[in-house]
C-alpha positions as CSV (number, residue, x, y, z in Angstrom):
1,M,-21.8,-64.0,5.7
2,T,-23.1,-60.6,6.4
3,E,-23.0,-59.4,10.0
4,P,-26.4,-58.9,11.5
5,T,-27.5,-55.2,11.8
6,A,-28.5,-53.7,15.0
7,L,-32.1,-54.0,13.8
8,D,-31.7,-57.9,13.2
9,T,-30.2,-58.2,16.6
10,L,-33.2,-56.3,18.2
11,R,-35.6,-58.4,16.2
12,A,-34.1,-61.6,17.5
13,A,-34.1,-60.4,21.0
14,L,-37.9,-59.4,20.8
15,A,-38.8,-62.8,19.3
16,A,-36.8,-64.6,22.2
17,G,-38.7,-62.4,24.7
18,S,-42.0,-63.5,23.3
19,Y,-41.0,-67.1,23.4
20,E,-40.1,-66.6,27.0
21,H,-43.7,-65.5,27.9
22,R,-45.0,-68.6,26.2
23,A,-42.6,-70.9,28.1
24,L,-43.4,-69.1,31.4
25,T,-47.1,-69.6,30.7
26,V,-46.5,-73.2,30.5
27,V,-44.5,-73.4,33.8
28,H,-46.9,-71.4,35.8
29,R,-49.7,-73.5,34.5
30,W,-47.8,-76.5,35.5
31,Y,-47.3,-75.4,38.9
32,A,-50.8,-74.2,39.5
33,G,-51.9,-77.8,38.3
34,Y,-50.3,-79.3,41.4
35,E,-51.6,-76.6,43.9
36,T,-55.3,-76.5,43.0
37,A,-57.7,-78.6,45.2
38,N,-59.5,-79.8,42.1
39,P,-57.1,-80.2,39.2
40,N,-58.4,-80.4,35.6
41,L,-56.8,-83.4,33.8
42,D,-57.7,-81.9,30.5
43,H,-55.7,-78.7,31.2
44,Q,-52.8,-80.5,32.6
45,S,-52.8,-82.8,29.5
46,E,-52.4,-79.8,27.2
47,L,-49.1,-79.0,28.6
48,V,-47.3,-82.2,27.8
49,T,-46.7,-84.1,24.6
50,E,-48.0,-87.6,23.9
51,D,-44.7,-89.3,24.5
52,F,-44.0,-87.0,27.6
53,T,-41.4,-88.4,29.9
54,L,-40.7,-87.6,33.5
55,H,-37.4,-88.6,34.9
56,R,-37.5,-88.8,38.7
57,P,-34.3,-88.3,40.8
58,P,-32.6,-91.5,41.8
59,Q,-33.0,-90.8,45.5
60,S,-36.8,-90.6,45.2
61,G,-36.9,-94.5,44.7
62,Q,-39.7,-94.0,42.2
63,P,-39.6,-95.2,38.6
64,D,-39.7,-92.7,35.6
65,V,-43.0,-92.1,33.8
66,H,-43.3,-92.7,30.1
67,G,-46.3,-91.3,28.1
68,R,-48.9,-88.8,28.6
69,Q,-51.6,-91.1,29.8
70,A,-49.2,-92.8,32.3
71,Y,-48.4,-89.2,33.6
72,L,-52.1,-88.2,33.8
73,D,-53.0,-91.5,35.6
74,L,-50.5,-90.4,38.5
75,F,-51.7,-86.9,38.3
76,A,-55.3,-88.0,38.8
77,V,-54.6,-89.8,42.2
78,M,-52.9,-87.0,43.9
79,D,-54.1,-86.6,47.5
80,P,-56.2,-83.5,47.7
81,A,-55.3,-83.3,51.4
82,Q,-51.6,-82.6,50.3
83,S,-50.9,-78.9,49.8
84,N,-48.2,-77.8,47.3
85,A,-46.4,-74.6,46.4
86,H,-44.0,-73.6,43.8
87,H,-42.1,-70.3,43.8
88,L,-40.2,-69.7,40.6
89,R,-36.5,-68.6,41.1
90,S,-35.0,-68.7,37.7
91,L,-35.6,-69.7,34.1
92,A,-33.1,-70.0,31.2
93,I,-33.9,-71.0,27.7
94,E,-31.6,-72.4,25.0
95,H,-33.1,-72.7,21.5
96,T,-32.0,-76.2,20.3
97,G,-33.9,-76.3,16.9
98,P,-36.6,-74.5,15.1
99,D,-39.4,-76.0,17.2
100,T,-37.5,-77.3,20.2
101,A,-35.8,-75.5,23.3
102,Q,-34.1,-76.7,26.5
103,V,-35.3,-74.8,29.5
104,T,-33.8,-75.0,32.9
105,V,-36.1,-73.9,35.7
106,T,-35.3,-73.7,39.5
107,H,-38.0,-73.2,42.1
108,D,-38.7,-73.6,45.8
109,F,-41.1,-76.6,46.2
110,E,-43.1,-76.6,49.6
111,T,-45.5,-79.3,50.7
112,A,-47.6,-79.8,53.7
113,G,-50.0,-82.5,54.4
114,P,-50.6,-86.2,55.7
115,A,-47.9,-87.5,53.2
116,M,-45.1,-85.2,54.0
117,N,-44.0,-81.7,55.1
118,G,-41.0,-79.9,54.0
119,S,-39.3,-77.4,51.5
120,T,-36.8,-78.3,48.7
121,L,-35.0,-76.3,46.0
122,L,-35.7,-78.2,42.8
123,Q,-34.3,-78.0,39.1
124,Y,-36.3,-78.9,36.2
125,D,-34.6,-79.6,32.8
126,L,-37.4,-79.2,30.3
127,K,-37.6,-80.2,26.7
128,L,-40.1,-77.9,25.0
129,V,-41.6,-78.9,21.7
130,Q,-43.4,-76.1,19.6
131,D,-46.3,-77.5,17.3
132,P,-46.4,-74.5,14.8
133,A,-50.3,-74.9,14.9
134,E,-50.4,-74.2,18.7
135,R,-49.7,-71.1,20.6
136,L,-47.8,-72.8,23.5
137,P,-44.9,-75.2,23.5
138,R,-45.6,-78.5,25.3
139,I,-43.3,-80.2,27.7
140,G,-41.6,-83.3,26.1
141,V,-39.2,-84.3,28.8
142,C,-38.9,-83.3,32.4
143,D,-35.7,-84.2,34.2
144,L,-36.3,-83.4,38.0
145,Q,-33.3,-82.8,40.3
146,V,-33.1,-82.2,44.0
147,L,-30.7,-79.4,44.6
148,T,-30.9,-79.1,48.4
149,R,-33.3,-79.5,51.2
150,Q,-34.5,-76.4,52.9
151,D,-36.1,-75.3,56.1
152,K,-39.0,-72.9,54.8
153,P,-42.5,-72.6,56.0
154,F,-45.3,-73.5,53.7
155,T,-46.4,-70.4,51.7
156,D,-49.4,-70.8,49.2
157,A,-48.6,-70.0,45.8
158,L,-51.6,-70.8,43.8
159,A,-52.9,-67.3,43.1
160,D,-49.6,-66.1,42.1
161,N,-49.2,-68.9,39.6
162,R,-52.6,-68.4,38.2
163,V,-52.1,-64.8,37.9
164,L,-48.7,-65.2,36.2
165,A,-49.7,-67.7,33.8
166,F,-52.5,-65.2,32.7
167,V,-50.1,-62.3,32.4
168,H,-47.5,-64.2,30.4
169,Y,-50.1,-65.7,28.2
170,W,-51.7,-62.2,27.5
171,C,-48.3,-60.7,26.8
172,S,-47.6,-63.6,24.3
173,L,-50.9,-62.8,22.5
174,L,-49.9,-59.0,22.2
175,E,-46.4,-59.7,21.1
176,Q,-47.0,-62.1,18.3
177,P,-50.8,-61.6,17.6
178,A,-53.1,-64.3,16.5
179,D,-54.9,-64.0,13.2
180,N,-58.0,-63.1,15.1
181,A,-58.9,-62.1,18.6
182,E,-60.6,-65.4,19.4
183,P,-57.9,-66.5,22.0
184,L,-58.7,-63.3,23.9
185,C,-62.4,-64.4,24.4
186,E,-61.6,-66.8,27.2
187,L,-59.6,-64.3,29.0
188,L,-62.3,-61.5,29.3
189,H,-64.8,-61.3,32.2
190,P,-68.4,-60.4,31.4
191,E,-68.1,-57.4,33.6
192,L,-64.9,-56.2,31.8
193,A,-63.9,-52.5,32.2
194,M,-60.7,-52.0,30.3
195,A,-59.4,-48.5,30.7
196,L,-56.8,-47.2,28.2
197,P,-54.4,-44.5,28.3
198,D,-56.3,-42.6,25.6
199,G,-59.4,-42.3,27.9
200,R,-61.4,-45.1,26.2
201,V,-63.1,-47.8,28.5
202,L,-63.7,-51.2,26.6
203,H,-66.4,-53.4,27.8
204,T,-67.3,-55.9,25.1
205,F,-65.3,-58.6,23.2
206,D,-66.0,-56.8,20.0
207,E,-64.3,-53.6,21.4
208,V,-61.3,-55.6,22.6
209,A,-61.0,-57.3,19.4
210,A,-61.0,-53.9,17.4
211,W,-58.2,-52.6,19.9
212,Y,-56.4,-56.0,19.4
213,A,-56.6,-55.7,15.5
214,Q,-55.3,-52.1,15.6
215,A,-52.3,-53.1,17.8
216,G,-51.5,-55.9,15.3
217,E,-51.6,-53.6,12.4
218,L,-49.1,-51.1,14.0
219,V,-46.6,-53.5,15.6
220,D,-44.8,-56.2,13.8
221,V,-43.0,-57.8,16.9
222,S,-42.4,-56.7,20.5
223,T,-41.8,-57.8,24.0
224,H,-42.9,-56.8,27.7
225,H,-40.6,-57.0,30.6
226,L,-42.6,-57.4,34.0
227,I,-41.0,-54.9,36.4
228,D,-41.8,-55.2,40.0
229,P,-45.0,-57.2,40.0
230,V,-47.2,-57.1,43.2
231,I,-49.9,-59.7,43.5
232,T,-52.6,-59.5,45.9
233,P,-54.9,-62.6,46.3
234,G,-58.5,-62.1,47.1
235,Q,-60.6,-64.2,49.3
236,D,-63.5,-64.2,46.8
237,G,-61.4,-65.3,43.8
238,D,-60.6,-61.6,42.5
239,H,-56.9,-61.2,42.5
240,R,-55.1,-58.0,41.8
241,I,-51.9,-57.4,40.1
242,T,-50.0,-54.0,39.8
243,V,-46.9,-54.2,37.6
244,D,-44.9,-52.0,35.2
245,F,-44.4,-53.1,31.5
246,A,-41.1,-51.9,30.0
247,W,-41.7,-52.5,26.2
248,E,-39.7,-52.5,23.0
249,G,-41.0,-53.2,19.7
250,I,-40.6,-52.8,15.8
251,S,-43.5,-51.0,13.9
252,R,-44.8,-52.6,10.6
253,T,-42.7,-49.9,8.9
254,G,-39.5,-51.1,10.7
255,Q,-39.2,-48.5,13.2
256,P,-37.8,-49.4,16.6
257,M,-39.9,-48.1,19.6
258,T,-39.9,-48.1,23.4
259,A,-42.4,-47.4,26.0
260,R,-43.1,-48.0,29.7
261,T,-46.7,-48.4,31.2
262,R,-48.1,-49.0,34.7
263,H,-50.8,-51.6,34.9
264,D,-53.5,-52.3,37.6
265,W,-55.5,-55.3,36.9
266,T,-58.1,-57.4,38.6
267,L,-58.4,-61.1,37.6
268,T,-61.2,-63.5,38.5
269,D,-60.6,-67.2,39.0
270,T,-63.5,-69.2,37.7
271,G,-61.8,-72.5,37.6
272,E,-61.3,-72.3,33.9
273,R,-58.0,-72.8,32.0
274,Y,-57.1,-69.1,32.7
275,L,-58.3,-66.3,35.0
276,R,-60.7,-63.7,33.4
277,L,-59.8,-60.1,33.2
278,K,-62.5,-57.9,35.1
279,R,-60.6,-54.6,35.6
280,F,-57.8,-53.3,33.4
281,H,-56.3,-49.8,34.1
282,V,-53.1,-48.7,32.3
283,T,-51.4,-45.2,32.4
284,A,-48.3,-44.3,30.3
285,Q,-45.2,-43.6,32.2
286,E,-43.0,-43.2,29.1
287,P,-44.9,-42.7,25.9
288,F,-44.4,-44.9,22.7
289,T,-41.3,-43.2,21.3
290,P,-39.4,-43.9,18.0
291,V,-35.9,-44.7,18.8
292,T,-32.7,-46.2,17.0
293,A,-32.2,-50.0,17.1
294,E,-29.1,-49.3,19.4
295,E,-31.3,-47.4,21.8
296,A,-33.9,-50.0,21.8
297,L,-31.4,-52.8,22.6
298,A,-30.1,-50.6,25.4
299,H,-33.6,-50.3,26.7
300,H,-34.1,-54.1,26.5
301,S,-30.9,-54.9,28.3
302,A,-31.8,-52.5,31.1
303,A,-35.2,-53.8,31.5
304,T,-34.2,-57.5,31.3
305,Q,-31.9,-56.8,34.3
306,A,-34.5,-54.9,36.1
307,G,-37.1,-57.6,35.6
């Protein structure tokens, strides 16, 4: 068997990075579903398979849950007076088949309300199943483990998880573009102002669709690393994120490239599946530069550690 070239290794690393964005979209949407005062059952249903199974820890004294509908029935009767927060600590992915992956997630879970108050470090072992016709994988199995009890004050995480679900989904759409720009439609605010590094400011869906198509024509596969994201929740539903993206990609002609950009976005929460992008300002810190596959791999490794 021939040894993979550096370009082969780079392509595999970029594809894995794109899958991680999709997995993180699912995780942050799952978290947010438990944190909102008015959860949407249809949105939560999209995250799990029809034969979804939730394995609860033995010490909980609660039975496992089998089937999407059984899970949604429980989800529907959550006490709205109970506040929950999830703060992601780590995520590791092992691809177990062409359409499946084992994902291990740890997070701080905090709850406050009439039922209980407390903080716990939890681990989820998730089986993700990818339907080739869908953008996001679904959770087929969730094994829940309590790692340790903690003494932490409750810190709201809804805005963070809503914002991060948007950002990771947005990155997934850019890294492995859809056939058309329609998936972007639900992500754009009617008052959009999208300022690009070349001085253009996009306002309409058609303008964004043209920009999206052009990006898809130039880049075959790529990935974005979020460096030092800072999320500022707004009282009026407008949330701001500032973040650097370290980027590696391979052009349609097979040329490895790297770049680094700084983003300042305002996202509006309208209660829909995703937030909507109202303000987008990006500046280039390091321009898109042709490099060798080895240099792109080194850039990828350094960015992965930084992120």
